[in-house]
N, C-alpha and C positions, 0 to 999 in steps of 0.2 A: 258463150257471152262473146260478143264481138269486140273489136277495139275500140269503138266509140263508147261502149259501155263501160270498158275497162278505163278510158280516159275518164269517165264521169266519176268513177271510185277514186282516181288520183286527184282530180279537182276537188271532191268533196273534202279529202284529208289535206290537201293544200290549203284550203279554206278553211281550217279548224273545225271542221263538222258542220260548216253553214252551207246550205243549198237553197238558192233562191230567196236569200236574206233569212232564211227560218234555220235555227240551231237544231239539226236532225240527230247529230252525234255530239256527245259532251266534249268541250275542248279538253277536258281532263283525260278521257279516254284516247283521244289523239295523240295527246301527250305520251301518256304512258304505253300506247301500244306501238308507238314508233320510236321508244327510247330502248336501249340495251336492257333487257331483262335477265338475259342468259348470254353469257360471255363463252364462246366455243373455244377449245383448245387448239383446233384447226379449221381449215376453211377459210373462205374470203369474207364472211360477214357474220356479225353476231345476230341475235334474235330477239325481237320484241314480243308482241303479241299479234300472230299472224303476219308480221311484217319483218323482213330482214333488215338489218342496220348496217351501214359502212359509209365510206366516203368515196368521193369521185373527182376526178380532175387534179390537175397540178397543185391546185389550191386546197385540196381536201375538203371540198364541200361536203357537209353532212347530208346523207340522204337516207332514204328506206325504200323498200321496194317489196312488192308481192310477187311470188313466183308460182307459177303453175306447170303443168305437164309439157314436156317438149317446146320450150321457148316462149311461154306466156308470161310476160312482165308488165308490172306497173311500177315505174320508177319515179319518185318525187324527190327534187332537190328544192327545198324551200327556200333557201337563200336566193337561188335563181328564179323563183316562182316558175319552174319548170316541171312538167309531167310528160314522161316519154313512155310509150306503150309499144310492145312487140307482141304480135300475134303471129306466132309462126309454127313451124312443124320440124324444128331442127333437133337432131338427135344427137349431136356432137357435144363436145365440152361446152360448158357455161361461160367459160373464160372469154369468148367471142362478145357476150353482152357486155363483160366488164371493160373490153377495149371500146366497144361501140359507145359505151355511157361516158367513158373517160374522153374520147373524142368530141363527143357532142357537148359535155359540160365545159371542156377547154375552148371550143368555139364560142361559147356563151359568154365566157368570162371577159 
């Protein structure tokens, strides 16, 4: 999957399951899957259904993200109508992505 395809998934979720004017995923599923379903006792995010859930930026904007192997991410920040995609091959700590997202969100605020 390339970055453009990843962005399409983010846009589909940002638009509550609507693609080209047609509802292809139910709004209820979008809400449920991007809401906390499991609160973790450690780590930097909680879990929905196939989406991680946390906040970003100084204003703590609610967000959710899909995380793949070695730096594959789809971040969605609904309040800012923002989708950010990383398609990398980074084997280091994922905290670099949290810093990047915080900087991006703060710049949008």
